[in-house]
C-alpha positions as CSV (number, residue, x, y, z in Angstrom):
1,M,0.0,0.0,0.0
2,A,1.4,3.4,-1.0
3,A,2.0,6.0,1.7
4,S,-0.8,8.1,0.2
5,E,-3.2,5.2,0.8
6,F,-2.5,4.8,4.5
7,L,-5.7,5.0,6.5
8,P,-6.1,5.9,10.2
9,K,-7.0,3.0,12.5
10,G,-10.6,2.0,12.1
11,W,-11.0,3.2,8.6
12,E,-11.6,0.9,5.6
13,K,-11.5,1.7,1.9
14,R,-14.6,0.3,0.1
15,E,-16.3,0.5,-3.2
16,S,-19.8,1.7,-3.7
17,R,-22.1,-1.0,-5.1
18,S,-24.3,1.6,-6.8
19,S,-21.7,4.0,-8.3
20,G,-18.5,2.0,-8.2
21,R,-16.8,5.0,-6.5
22,T,-14.3,4.5,-3.7
23,F,-15.5,5.6,-0.3
24,Y,-14.1,5.3,3.2
25,F,-15.9,3.6,6.1
26,N,-15.2,4.0,9.8
27,I,-15.8,0.6,11.6
28,Y,-16.3,2.3,15.0
29,T,-18.8,5.0,14.2
30,K,-20.3,3.4,11.0
31,A,-19.7,6.8,9.3
32,S,-18.9,6.8,5.6
33,Q,-17.4,9.5,3.4
34,W,-16.1,10.0,-0.1
35,E,-12.9,11.9,1.0
36,S,-10.0,10.0,2.4
37,P,-9.9,10.5,6.2
38,S,-7.2,12.8,7.6
39,I,-4.2,11.2,9.3
40,P,-3.7,12.5,12.9
41,S,-0.3,14.0,13.7
42,P,1.8,12.2,16.4
43,G,0.2,12.9,19.8
44,D,-3.2,13.8,18.2
45,V,-6.4,11.8,18.8
46,Q,-9.5,11.7,16.7
47,A,-13.0,11.4,18.0
48,S,-16.7,11.8,17.2
49,H,-19.2,13.0,19.7
50,L,-22.9,13.6,20.3
51,L,-23.7,16.7,22.2
52,V,-26.9,17.5,24.1
53,K,-27.1,21.1,25.1
54,H,-29.2,22.5,28.0
55,N,-30.4,25.8,29.3
56,E,-27.0,26.3,31.2
57,S,-24.9,25.6,28.1
58,R,-22.6,28.5,27.1
59,R,-24.6,28.9,23.9
60,P,-28.1,27.3,24.5
61,S,-29.0,27.1,20.8
62,S,-28.2,24.7,17.9
63,W,-28.8,23.9,14.3
64,K,-32.0,22.1,15.6
65,E,-33.3,24.6,18.0
66,D,-33.0,28.4,18.3
67,K,-33.5,28.4,22.1
68,I,-32.7,25.3,24.1
69,T,-34.8,25.3,27.3
70,R,-34.2,21.7,28.7
71,S,-32.6,21.4,32.1
72,K,-29.2,19.9,32.7
73,E,-31.0,16.9,34.3
74,E,-33.2,16.4,31.2
75,A,-30.1,16.6,28.9
76,L,-28.4,13.9,31.0
77,E,-31.4,11.6,30.7
78,I,-31.4,12.2,26.9
79,I,-27.7,11.5,26.5
80,K,-28.0,8.3,28.7
81,S,-30.8,7.0,26.4
82,F,-28.7,7.8,23.3
83,R,-25.7,5.9,24.8
84,E,-27.9,2.9,25.6
85,R,-29.2,2.8,22.0
86,I,-25.7,2.8,20.7
87,V,-24.4,0.2,23.1
88,S,-27.4,-2.1,22.4
89,N,-26.6,-1.7,18.6
90,E,-30.1,-0.3,18.0
91,V,-28.5,2.5,16.1
92,G,-25.0,3.4,14.9
93,F,-23.1,6.3,16.5
94,A,-22.8,8.4,13.4
95,E,-26.4,7.9,12.4
96,L,-27.7,9.0,15.8
97,A,-25.2,11.9,16.0
98,S,-26.3,13.2,12.6
99,K,-29.9,13.4,13.7
100,E,-29.7,14.2,17.4
101,S,-26.4,16.1,18.2
102,D,-26.7,19.8,19.0
103,C,-23.2,20.4,17.5
104,G,-22.6,21.4,13.9
105,S,-20.4,18.3,13.6
106,A,-23.8,16.4,13.3
107,K,-23.5,16.8,9.5
108,R,-20.4,14.6,9.7
109,G,-21.9,12.1,12.0
110,G,-20.3,13.8,15.0
111,D,-16.7,13.5,13.5
112,L,-14.4,16.2,14.9
113,G,-11.4,15.1,13.0
114,P,-7.9,14.9,14.6
115,F,-7.0,17.3,17.5
116,G,-4.2,17.7,20.0
117,H,-3.8,18.8,23.5
118,G,-5.2,22.2,24.3
119,Q,-7.7,22.3,21.3
120,M,-10.8,21.2,23.2
121,Q,-12.4,22.0,26.5
122,K,-10.4,20.3,29.2
123,P,-13.0,17.7,30.3
124,F,-13.6,16.7,26.7
125,E,-9.8,16.4,26.0
126,E,-9.2,14.4,29.1
127,A,-12.0,12.0,28.4
128,T,-10.9,11.5,24.7
129,Y,-7.3,10.8,25.6
130,S,-8.3,8.3,28.3
131,L,-10.4,6.3,25.8
132,E,-9.1,3.4,23.7
133,V,-9.8,3.6,20.0
134,G,-13.3,2.3,19.5
135,E,-14.3,2.9,23.1
136,L,-17.5,4.9,24.0
137,S,-17.4,7.3,26.9
138,N,-19.9,7.8,29.7
139,P,-21.5,11.2,29.8
140,I,-19.0,14.1,29.8
141,Y,-19.9,17.6,31.1
142,T,-18.4,20.7,29.5
143,D,-19.5,24.3,29.2
144,S,-21.1,23.4,25.9
145,G,-23.4,20.7,27.3
146,I,-23.2,16.9,27.9
147,H,-21.4,14.7,25.4
148,I,-20.8,11.1,24.6
149,I,-17.5,10.5,22.8
150,I,-16.2,7.7,20.7
151,R,-12.5,7.7,20.1
152,T,-11.8,6.9,16.5
153,G,-8.0,7.4,16.2
């Protein structure tokens, strides 16, 4: 395999049955994309997340709702139910994140791409670095809201 064809851990190169085009599939999040995934720099991690905001979030609005009024407790119950649906294989992470996450990364199935130390809010960064590739976090609180994170690289 040529160096330009190296893929980050968890990514597979596949061929579309309908168009014959090459696409890339993440075995952890079940996300697919036409573009080759970026390769993290040494020391970087890669993750996807699903965010549920609440009325105490630093910006209580999203692409789904102009004004988020749910309480922090309600947001926690929602994120717990999302986590359970993922763990039970009822739904894939990327599919659920694309429909339910309050973050703009929803359009990419929650994929945040690679990032290094100091680029995310501290609780998010610490949680991501502590996960094994493919591992799903418990709920993580940040100023943005409550997240579940899957480390993808």
